[in-house]
N, C-alpha and C positions, 0 to 999 in steps of 0.2 A: 741502936741509935744511928748507925751508919746508914742502914736501909731507910730509916725515916728521913734523914737529911737528904739522901739522894732523891727519894720520892718527892719531897717538898721542892727540891731544885728543879726536878723535871716538870712539876706542875707549874712552877713559876715560869719556866722557860716556855712552856706550851701556851699558857693563857695570859701572860703579862706582856704588854707592849714595852719595848725598851724605854728606860727613863731618858736616854739620850741616844740618838742615831742620826748622824750627819755624814754627808759625803765630803771627804777631804782629799787633797792631793798630798799623798805621803811620799817622801823621798827616802830611799835607803842610802845611808851615807857612810856605812863602813862596818868593820868587824873588830872584835877585841883581840884577835890574833891567836886565840886558843883553839886547838883542834880536838876532835874526838880521839878515842883510843886507837882506832885503826888508821888515823891520820887522813881521813877522807873529807870531813866536813868541819867548817868553822862552827864553834859552839856559841851559845848565848853568853852574854847579851850582844845584840847587834845595835847599831845606832841609826836613828832616823830623825826627820823633822817634818813638820806640816808647814807647807808654804815656805815663807821666809822665817819661820819661827826657830827658836833654840832647839838644839839637839836633845833627845831623850832616848832611853833604852827601849829596844824592842826585843821580844822573845819569840823565836820560831817554835811553834807548838806542834807542827805536824808537816814534815817535809815530804811525806809519801804521797800526799794528795795534791801536790803542786808541781808545775812544770818549770818554775824558775822564779827569780827574784828580779823584778823590774827596778830600774833606777828611780823613776818617778811614775806613779800611777794613782788612779782614783781608788780610794778605799772607803768602806762604810765604817765609821767610828761608832762602836756600840758600847754603851755603858749602862749597867744595871740590869741586863737581861741577856739571853742568848739568841733571841729571835733575830734571823738575818745572818747568823754566823754559819760555820760549817755544820753546827748542830741542825740548823734549819735545812741544810742540804742532805742531811742523813749520813754524814761522814764521821762525825764524832757524837758520842752520847753525852747527855748532861752529866753523867757520873764521871766521864773522862775529863770534861772541863773542870769539874769540882776538884778532881785529883791534880790536874795541871796547875790550878790556881794555888793549891797547897804548896806545890814545888816552887812556884814563882815567889811566894812569900819567903821561901828559904834562900833564895839568891841574895837577899839582903843580909841575913844572919850567918850565912855560910859561903861567902864569896869564893873561898878556896875550893869549894866543891862544885863550882859552876859547870865544869865539864861533865861531871857525873849527874848533876841535876838536869842538864840538857839531854843527856842520853836517856835518863829516866822518863823525861817528858815525851821523848820520841817513842820510847817503848810503850807508854800508855796509849799514845795514838795508834800505834801499830804493835799490838801485843806479840812478844816473842819474835819479832821480825829483825831486830838489830843487835842489841848489846847484851841484855840479860845479866847473869851473875859473872863478874870478872874475877871472882876469888879474893878480892880485897875486902877489908873490914869496913863496916859501918858507913861513914859518910863518903867513902871513896868507891862505893859499889852502887851502880845504878839499880840493881835488883833490890837493894836495901831501901833505897829512896822510893821505889815503886811500892814496896810493902807498906812504908810509912804513909804514903799518899793514900793508899787504899784504906788505911785505918783512920785517917784524918781529912776526909774531903771537905772542902770549904762549903759552908751552908749558904742558903739563898740570901740571908740578911747581909752577907759580906760581898755579894756580887758588885756592889757599888764601888768597891775598892780596886776593881780591875776593869780594863777596857780591852775589847777585842777589835782588831782591825781586820776586816774581811774584804778581800779584793772584789771590786766591781767586775773586773775582767777575769773571770774564773778560767783556769785554775792557778792564778798567781798565789804566792805565798801568803798565808794568814799569819798574823802576829798577835801576841798578847802584850799588855803593858800595865804598869801601875797607874791608876787614874791620877794620883797625885803628881806624877811626873810630867803629865801632858799640859802644856801651856794653855791656860784658860779653862781647864777642866775643873769641875767641883772638887773641893778638897775632902777626901774621906776621913774617917776617924782614924787618927794615927795609932791608937792602941790596938786596933784590930789586926794590923799587919804584924805587930810584934807578937801577938797571941798565936799566930800561925805556927811559930817555932816552939811553942810551949810544950813541955813534956817530951822533948826531943831526945834527951839523954836516955830515958827509960825505954823509949821506942827503939833507939838505936841499939841498945843492949839486947832487946828482944830480937830485933831483926838480924843482929850479928850471929846469935845462936842459930837462927833459922837458915842463914845463908853461908855460914862458915863451911869451907870445904875440908 
């Protein structure tokens, strides 16, 4: 089933025009203050706004392919597809986005795991390059989150729940966001996001056995 979902997502990304793709002026307005385990980088969520609009959460999905975070810069706001994102530039695969979107959904249900979800997201973008297995159990281990994301990638029908902000001035930082958080964006189905965390307890138990040292 996982292979089928990833295949469908890849086909959708390759042959479907984005349901929404507009260029906006995105302002990076701050961080939440939490840092990764080595104490080098601030972790998700970050904060931003479009124009003079209200602030909403931004999630850094891949810092290895960026040179910095501009204060205000033009971004392409993509909702409903992956065309025009880093996927289109060949830096991330459709499968990697599908797994990152799964992790994004869990920021809502497991805010106390935000640091480890961030680390897992960055590990998915750059496999084995950063954090890996920290020896902790379940939801406090980025390797466990990566394993769960690999088992539960978001399907193409749920792309509408997420928005990708891809920089016009490559290689600035790309961000992910919940479509429902963005002022003026279409409202996705609320039940879908809640379903992203379903079955988490069983998966955590399985992953705990796999990654316990």
